[in-house]
C-alpha positions in Angstrom: -87.7 -110.7 38.6 -91.1 -110.4 40.4 -92.9 -112.0 37.4 -90.3 -114.8 37.3 -90.9 -115.6 41.0 -94.7 -115.6 40.4 -94.4 -118.0 37.5 -92.2 -120.3 39.6 -94.7 -120.2 42.5 -97.6 -120.9 40.2 -95.7 -123.9 38.7 -95.1 -125.3 42.2 -98.7 -124.9 43.4 -100.1 -128.2 42.0 -97.0 -130.2 42.8 -96.2 -129.4 46.5 -98.3 -129.4 49.6 -98.0 -126.0 51.2 -97.3 -124.4 47.9 -100.1 -121.8 48.5 -98.1 -120.6 51.4 -94.9 -120.5 49.3 -96.7 -118.5 46.7 -98.0 -116.1 49.3 -94.6 -115.7 50.8 -93.0 -115.0 47.4 -95.7 -112.5 46.8 -95.0 -110.7 50.0 -91.2 -110.7 49.3 -91.8 -109.4 45.8 -94.0 -106.5 47.1 -91.3 -105.6 49.7 -88.6 -105.7 47.0 -90.8 -103.6 44.6 -91.4 -101.0 47.4 -87.7 -100.8 48.2 -86.8 -100.5 44.5 -89.3 -97.7 44.0 -87.9 -95.8 47.0 -84.4 -96.2 45.6 -85.4 -94.9 42.2 -87.0 -91.9 43.8 -83.9 -91.2 45.9 -81.7 -91.4 42.8 -84.0 -89.1 40.9 -84.0 -86.6 43.7 -80.2 -86.6 44.4 -78.8 -87.2 40.9 -81.3 -86.4 38.1 -83.0 -83.4 39.6 -79.8 -81.3 40.0 -78.5 -82.4 36.6 -81.7 -81.3 34.9 -81.7 -78.0 36.8 -78.1 -77.3 35.6 -79.1 -78.2 32.0 -82.1 -75.8 32.2 -79.8 -73.1 33.5 -77.5 -73.6 30.6 -80.3 -73.6 28.1 -82.2 -70.6 29.4 -79.9 -67.9 28.0 -79.9 -69.6 24.6 -83.7 -70.0 24.4 -84.8 -66.6 25.7 -85.7 -64.3 22.9 -83.9 -61.0 22.7 -86.2 -57.9 22.8 -85.4 -55.0 20.5 -84.0 -51.9 22.3 -86.7 -49.4 23.1 -86.9 -46.3 21.1 -85.5 -47.8 17.9 
């Protein structure tokens, strides 16, 4: 979406007076949206993915641990 807005703003630049301001405004909006999107992805990873991965590791750990032979045998 950000790239599409940039392309649109670049296309307007030679056609409209004040288009530089429009491009700069779109750029600011895009950066704000990107920052918010990154924050949301981090929150999802922390609250959903991290616990799910931890549970998966806990289930896999007993299966993947090698068994040691009994001492004295």
